[in-house]
C-alpha positions in Angstrom: 0.0 0.0 0.0 1.5 3.3 -1.0 1.8 6.5 1.0 -1.2 8.8 0.7 -3.9 6.1 0.4 -7.1 6.3 2.6 -8.8 3.2 4.1 -12.2 3.2 5.9 -14.2 0.6 7.8 -17.7 0.2 9.2 -17.8 -2.5 11.8 -20.3 -4.2 14.1 -19.3 -6.1 17.2 -19.9 -7.7 20.5 -17.9 -7.6 23.7 -17.6 -8.6 27.3 -16.3 -6.1 29.9 -15.3 -6.2 33.6 -16.8 -3.1 35.3 -16.2 -1.2 38.5 -18.7 1.5 39.5 -18.0 3.7 42.5 -20.7 5.9 44.1 -19.3 8.6 46.4 -22.6 9.4 48.0 -23.1 5.7 49.1 -19.3 5.1 49.4 -20.0 1.9 47.6 -17.8 0.1 45.0 -19.6 -2.4 42.8 -17.8 -4.8 40.3 -19.4 -6.9 37.7 -19.5 -7.8 34.0 -21.4 -6.2 31.2 -22.2 -7.2 27.6 -21.7 -4.6 24.8 -22.9 -4.2 21.3 -21.1 -1.7 19.1 -21.0 0.1 15.8 -17.6 1.6 14.7 -16.6 3.9 11.9 -13.0 4.5 11.3 -10.6 5.8 8.7 -6.9 6.0 8.3 -4.4 7.8 6.1 -1.2 6.0 5.0 1.7 8.3 6.1 4.1 5.4 5.1 3.5 2.1 3.3 3.4 0.4 6.7 2.0 3.2 9.0 -1.4 4.8 9.1 -3.0 7.4 11.3 -6.7 8.1 11.6 -9.9 8.7 13.5 -12.3 6.3 15.2 -16.0 7.0 16.1 -17.9 4.4 18.1 -21.4 3.9 19.5 -21.7 1.3 22.3 -24.7 -0.1 24.0 -24.1 -1.8 27.4 -26.4 -3.9 29.6 -25.4 -4.9 33.1 -27.6 -7.2 35.1 -28.0 -7.0 38.9 -29.3 -9.9 40.9 -31.5 -7.5 42.9 -33.4 -6.2 39.9 -35.6 -7.8 37.3 -34.1 -5.6 34.6 -30.4 -4.5 34.3 -29.2 -0.9 33.9 -28.5 0.2 30.4 -25.8 2.6 29.1 -25.0 4.1 25.7 -21.6 5.6 24.9 -20.2 7.7 22.1 -16.4 7.4 21.7 -14.1 9.5 19.6 -10.4 8.6 19.3 -7.3 9.1 17.2 -5.6 5.9 16.0 -2.2 4.8 14.8 -1.8 1.5 12.9 1.2 -0.5 11.9 0.7 -2.9 9.0 2.5 -6.2 9.2 1.3 -7.0 5.7 -0.3 -4.7 3.1 -1.0 -6.0 -0.4 -3.6 -5.3 -3.1 -5.8 -8.0 -1.5 -4.9 -8.2 2.2 -4.1 -5.8 5.1 -2.9 -7.3 8.5 -2.5 -4.7 11.2 -2.2 -3.8 14.8 -3.5 -0.5 16.2 -3.5 1.7 19.2 -6.2 4.4 19.9 -6.8 7.0 22.6 -9.7 9.4 22.9 -12.7 10.9 24.6 -16.0 9.2 25.5 -19.4 10.2 26.8 -21.7 7.6 28.5 -25.4 8.0 29.4 -26.8 5.6 32.0 -30.4 4.5 32.3 -32.1 2.3 34.9 -33.8 -1.0 33.9 -37.0 0.9 33.0 -35.1 3.2 30.5 -35.2 6.2 32.8 -32.2 8.6 32.5 -30.0 8.4 35.6 -26.8 10.3 34.8 -24.1 11.2 32.2 -20.3 10.7 32.6 -17.4 11.7 30.4 -13.9 10.4 30.3 -11.0 8.6 28.6 -11.1 5.6 26.3 -8.3 3.6 24.8 -7.6 0.3 23.2 -5.3 -2.0 21.2 -6.5 -4.0 18.3 -5.4 -6.4 15.6 -7.2 -7.0 12.4 -7.4 -8.4 8.9 -8.9 -6.7 5.8 -9.6 -8.8 2.8 -10.3 -6.8 -0.4 -12.6 -9.2 -2.3 -14.1 -6.8 -4.8 -11.3 -4.5 -5.9 -11.1 -1.6 -3.3 -14.0 -3.1 -1.2 -13.9 -6.0 1.1 -14.4 -7.5 4.6 -12.7 -6.7 7.9 -12.4 -8.8 11.0 -10.9 -7.2 14.2 -10.3 -8.1 17.8 -9.8 -5.4 20.4 -9.0 -4.9 24.0 -10.6 -1.6 25.2 -10.5 0.4 28.4 -12.9 3.2 29.7 -12.6 5.5 32.6 -15.7 7.7 33.1 -16.3 10.4 35.8 -19.8 11.8 36.3 -20.1 15.5 35.3 -21.7 16.4 38.6 -18.5 16.3 40.6 -17.5 12.7 40.1 -20.3 11.3 42.3 -20.2 8.2 40.1 -17.0 6.8 38.6 -17.2 4.0 36.0 -14.3 1.9 34.8 -14.6 -0.9 32.2 -12.2 -3.0 30.4 -12.5 -6.0 28.2 -12.4 -7.6 24.7 -14.6 -7.3 21.7 -14.8 -8.8 18.2 -15.9 -6.9 15.1 -16.8 -7.8 11.6 -17.7 -5.4 8.8 -17.0 -3.8 5.5 -13.9 -1.9 4.4 -12.8 0.2 1.5 -9.5 1.7 0.2 -9.1 4.8 -1.9 
């Protein structure tokens, strides 16, 4: 792949995350697991035949069950990050890469009855590895695995702090220009 080329992906995925939620008012720390579904849009620009830089935009939906409730809390996050990729292999048909991203995230949390509870903002980051297979000329399929981390602090003085980390798998469409 030559310098100056642009690649883009739209990916859909599922993940499992360990969570830690701290409530300052209750002085309570709760840990658990949550499932996540995601949509990810990303693009990168080849600054070298083996190095790309770009942007990532994500929309996550999380559900966390609680044994004390019939329905679990729900949360939706919007994540924006910059990304650097190193390509181990880059041909006309295949890209194999590893990436690192860091950015900003916003999460809105709702109770089990879809009532708004609070919003938090914070840091997100991740490392990933993936494969793009260009089946139809400049268009193809992408498969990616990712380890992601989030650290949210509630905007109302950090009454609630949410930390999450875990893995997710994506599949989607890719294009190269």
